[in-house]
C-alpha positions as CSV (number, residue, x, y, z in Angstrom):
1,M,9.8,5.8,-14.7
2,T,6.6,7.9,-14.8
3,D,5.8,10.1,-17.8
4,S,7.4,13.0,-15.9
5,G,10.6,11.0,-15.6
6,S,10.2,10.8,-11.7
7,P,9.8,7.4,-9.9
8,I,6.4,6.6,-8.3
9,R,6.6,7.8,-4.8
10,I,5.1,5.3,-2.2
11,L,4.0,5.4,1.4
12,A,3.9,1.9,3.1
13,V,1.4,1.7,6.1
14,D,1.6,-1.5,8.3
15,D,1.8,-2.2,12.0
16,H,4.1,-5.2,11.3
17,P,7.8,-4.2,10.6
18,I,8.3,-7.5,8.7
19,V,5.7,-6.5,6.1
20,R,7.1,-3.0,5.7
21,Q,10.5,-4.6,5.2
22,A,9.2,-6.9,2.5
23,I,7.6,-3.8,0.8
24,T,10.9,-1.9,1.1
25,G,12.7,-4.8,-0.4
26,L,10.4,-5.2,-3.4
27,V,10.0,-1.4,-4.1
28,G,13.8,-0.7,-3.6
29,I,15.0,-2.6,-6.5
30,Q,12.6,-1.2,-8.8
31,P,14.0,1.7,-11.1
32,D,10.5,3.3,-11.4
33,M,9.7,3.4,-7.8
34,T,10.8,4.9,-4.3
35,L,9.6,4.5,-0.8
36,V,9.3,8.0,0.5
37,A,7.9,7.1,4.1
38,E,6.6,4.5,6.4
39,A,3.8,4.4,9.1
40,A,2.7,1.9,11.7
41,N,-1.0,3.0,12.2
42,G,-3.7,5.0,10.6
43,R,-2.9,8.3,12.5
44,E,0.6,8.1,11.4
45,A,-0.5,7.4,7.9
46,I,-2.5,10.7,7.8
47,Q,0.5,12.6,9.1
48,R,3.0,11.1,6.7
49,F,0.6,11.5,3.8
50,R,0.3,15.3,4.5
51,A,4.1,15.5,4.8
52,H,5.1,13.6,1.8
53,R,2.1,13.6,-0.6
54,P,3.0,10.0,-2.0
55,D,1.8,9.0,-5.5
56,V,0.6,5.7,-4.2
57,T,-0.2,4.8,-0.5
58,L,-0.1,0.9,0.5
59,M,-2.5,0.7,3.6
60,D,-3.0,-2.1,5.9
61,I,-6.6,-2.5,7.1
62,Q,-6.2,-3.9,10.6
63,M,-4.1,-1.6,12.7
64,P,-4.0,-0.2,16.2
65,E,-5.1,3.3,17.1
66,M,-6.8,3.9,13.8
67,N,-7.6,1.2,11.3
68,G,-6.8,1.5,7.5
69,L,-10.4,2.1,6.5
70,D,-10.8,5.0,8.8
71,A,-7.3,6.4,7.6
72,L,-8.3,5.9,4.0
73,L,-11.6,7.9,4.5
74,A,-9.6,10.7,6.3
75,I,-7.1,11.0,3.7
76,R,-9.5,10.9,0.7
77,T,-11.6,13.6,2.4
78,E,-8.6,15.9,2.7
79,F,-6.9,14.7,-0.5
80,P,-9.7,13.5,-3.0
81,D,-7.1,12.4,-5.6
82,A,-5.1,10.2,-3.2
83,R,-4.5,6.8,-4.7
84,V,-4.6,4.1,-2.1
85,I,-4.2,0.3,-2.2
86,M,-5.5,-1.7,0.7
87,L,-3.3,-4.7,2.0
88,T,-4.9,-7.2,4.1
89,T,-5.1,-10.9,5.3
90,Y,-8.9,-10.7,5.2
91,E,-10.6,-12.2,2.1
92,G,-14.2,-11.2,3.3
93,D,-16.2,-9.7,0.4
94,V,-17.7,-7.0,2.9
95,H,-14.2,-5.7,3.9
96,I,-13.4,-5.4,0.1
97,L,-16.6,-3.5,-0.7
98,R,-16.2,-1.2,2.2
99,A,-12.6,-0.3,1.0
100,L,-13.8,0.3,-2.5
101,K,-16.8,2.4,-1.4
102,A,-14.3,4.4,0.7
103,G,-12.3,5.2,-2.4
104,A,-9.4,2.6,-2.5
105,Q,-8.2,1.9,-6.0
106,G,-6.7,-1.5,-5.2
107,Y,-7.0,-4.2,-2.8
108,L,-4.4,-7.0,-2.3
109,L,-4.2,-10.1,0.0
110,K,-0.7,-10.1,1.8
111,N,0.0,-13.6,0.5
112,T,0.0,-12.2,-3.1
113,L,2.4,-9.3,-2.5
114,H,5.4,-10.8,-4.2
115,S,3.5,-11.7,-7.5
116,E,1.0,-8.8,-7.6
117,L,2.3,-5.8,-5.6
118,L,4.4,-4.1,-8.3
119,R,1.8,-4.6,-11.1
120,T,-0.9,-3.2,-8.9
121,I,1.2,-0.1,-7.9
122,R,1.9,0.7,-11.5
123,A,-1.9,0.2,-12.5
124,V,-3.2,2.4,-9.7
125,H,-0.7,5.0,-10.4
126,A,-1.8,5.1,-14.0
127,G,-5.3,5.8,-12.8
128,K,-6.7,2.2,-13.0
129,R,-8.5,0.1,-10.3
130,S,-6.8,-3.1,-9.6
131,L,-8.0,-6.1,-7.6
132,S,-6.1,-9.4,-7.2
133,S,-7.8,-12.4,-8.8
134,E,-8.6,-13.8,-5.4
135,V,-10.2,-10.5,-4.4
136,S,-12.3,-10.3,-7.6
137,F,-13.6,-13.9,-6.9
138,Q,-14.7,-13.0,-3.5
139,V,-16.7,-10.1,-4.7
140,A,-18.2,-12.0,-7.7
141,Q,-19.1,-15.0,-5.5
142,H,-21.4,-12.9,-3.2
143,V,-22.6,-10.1,-5.8
144,S,-26.2,-11.5,-5.8
145,D,-26.6,-12.2,-2.2
146,H,-29.1,-10.4,0.0
147,A,-27.3,-8.2,2.5
148,L,-28.2,-8.4,6.2
149,T,-30.1,-5.7,7.7
150,P,-28.5,-3.6,10.4
151,A,-30.6,-5.4,13.0
152,E,-29.6,-8.7,11.7
153,V,-25.9,-7.8,11.9
154,V,-26.4,-7.0,15.5
155,V,-28.0,-10.3,16.2
156,L,-25.3,-12.1,14.3
157,R,-22.6,-10.3,16.3
158,L,-24.3,-11.5,19.6
159,I,-24.6,-15.0,18.3
160,A,-20.8,-14.9,17.6
161,G,-20.3,-13.7,21.1
162,G,-21.9,-16.9,22.4
163,N,-25.4,-15.5,23.4
164,A,-28.6,-17.6,23.2
165,N,-31.8,-16.2,21.8
166,K,-33.2,-15.3,25.2
167,E,-30.0,-13.4,26.1
168,I,-30.1,-11.6,22.7
169,A,-33.7,-10.7,23.3
170,D,-33.0,-9.3,26.9
171,Q,-29.9,-7.3,25.6
172,L,-31.9,-5.8,22.7
173,A,-35.1,-5.2,24.5
174,V,-37.2,-7.3,21.9
175,S,-39.2,-10.5,22.2
176,E,-37.6,-13.8,21.8
177,D,-39.8,-14.4,18.7
178,T,-38.4,-11.4,17.1
179,V,-34.9,-12.7,17.7
180,K,-35.9,-16.1,16.3
181,G,-37.3,-14.4,13.1
182,R,-34.0,-12.6,12.6
183,V,-32.0,-15.6,13.2
184,K,-34.0,-17.5,10.6
185,S,-33.5,-14.7,8.0
186,I,-29.7,-14.7,8.8
187,L,-29.4,-18.4,8.3
188,S,-31.4,-18.0,4.9
189,K,-29.4,-15.2,3.6
190,L,-26.0,-16.6,4.6
191,D,-27.0,-20.1,3.4
192,A,-25.9,-21.4,6.9
193,N,-26.5,-24.7,8.4
194,D,-27.0,-23.3,12.0
195,R,-26.2,-20.5,14.2
196,T,-22.5,-21.4,14.7
197,H,-22.1,-21.9,10.9
198,A,-23.7,-18.4,10.4
199,A,-21.2,-16.8,12.9
200,I,-18.3,-18.4,11.0
201,I,-19.4,-17.1,7.7
202,G,-20.1,-13.7,9.1
203,L,-16.5,-13.5,10.5
204,K,-15.0,-14.8,7.3
205,R,-16.8,-12.5,5.0
206,G,-16.1,-9.5,7.3
207,I,-19.8,-8.8,8.1
208,I,-18.9,-8.9,11.8
209,E,-15.8,-8.6,13.8
210,L,-15.2,-9.8,17.5
């Protein structure tokens, strides 16, 4: 139980019913927790939060209609004290940093739910920030990396879409030499062997999405 003697009130947000069922099963047998509401997308999450004012919200990142990051920003804007734990299958360090900058107090990979979810809920409810060991490693691994510029991110996204340098130059209305310069910088910053490798790294780290 919490200091007030009441269980931690939890909102579970995920577009997959199986994930919500797993959370319900884990939380349901804990004497110090209770699931007060569920939502299947970001818009529902905001509505349920307003209605129930949960102590801790478990928020999936990738959802239809409104993703978890946008829902997190909206909730934290309206309720600055909201405590939100992001749940995701994405290990990319950029996804993690975006969530933390948006105000998330926790970040868990879904494959660690059984082992780390309950501990993280209790920690976040107590006012602490909690990251799983895998998530902490992802952030630490790239902490000294040079970030891509917005222009380089656009080029990387077009590379991942299968565009050649000339096609990218035409789409961006810049010279092919300019594109080549940005590609060279991208390869260097991502420590990539070639364009395809750079695109794979960008997708894996959450720098770009298709």
